[in-house]
VOGU-3710 file (C-alpha; in Angstrom, 3 decimals, decimal comma):
1> mhwmdepivt> -1,403/20,730/-5,229  -0,351/18,161/-2,681  -1,637/14,593/-3,154  -3,373/14,679/0,245  -5,538/17,579/-0,955  -7,092/15,496/-3,720  -10,813/14,861/-3,181  -10,475/11,184/-4,150  -7,963/10,584/-1,326  -10,339/12,159/1,185
11> tvgmmlavfr> -13,255/10,136/-0,166  -11,370/6,824/-0,037  -10,181/7,614/3,484  -13,757/8,403/4,470  -15,006/5,096/3,066  -12,329/3,192/4,991  -13,143/5,071/8,194  -16,872/4,373/7,804  -16,138/0,685/7,179  -13,998/0,535/10,345
21> iylevvsfdf> -16,747/2,205/12,384  -19,282/-0,211/10,877  -17,163/-3,195/11,954  -17,182/-1,842/15,493  -20,957/-1,315/15,460  -21,702/-4,874/14,285  -19,324/-6,252/16,962  -16,852/-7,835/14,574  -14,434/-10,159/16,394  -11,020/-8,666/15,676
31> qrlpltakmn> -9,327/-11,526/17,530  -10,028/-13,774/14,517  -7,786/-11,718/12,248  -4,427/-13,406/11,512  -2,204/-10,539/12,691  -4,252/-9,969/15,826  -4,110/-13,656/16,755  -0,310/-13,405/16,943  -0,407/-10,407/19,287  -0,778/-10,245/23,019
41> peqalrfhkm> -4,576/-9,934/23,678  -4,141/-6,774/25,732  -1,919/-5,213/23,069  -4,345/-6,213/20,301  -7,283/-4,645/22,127  -5,362/-1,384/22,556  -4,293/-1,463/18,874  -7,856/-1,903/17,601  -9,241/0,676/20,017  -6,750/3,249/18,718
51> gfyfslgyfi> -7,731/2,362/15,144  -11,352/2,983/16,033  -10,509/6,358/17,589  -8,471/7,376/14,532  -11,333/6,385/12,226  -13,841/8,287/14,326  -11,594/11,347/14,366  -11,128/11,202/10,594  -14,883/10,928/10,127  -15,619/13,854/12,441
61> tfapsllla> -12,935/15,986/10,816  -13,637/15,381/7,128  -17,338/14,468/6,901  -18,575/18,070/7,132  -16,268/19,199/4,324  -17,397/16,340/2,065  -21,067/16,902/2,820  -20,894/20,670/2,266  -18,728/20,518/-0,868
//
């Protein structure tokens, strides 16, 4: 069995994705983060937007399998 097939890995990934989506919903200011402050504002916005899309995609892909298992 591959380590990515472990249920704990999927569950931890789901928790991280839900936390990232939650930060977006509560309008967290990502510009205050230390790494983001060092980036170009346009580049930082694109970086965090892609992170949100990846989290949303992970949630949409794996939530049904966790809920039905």
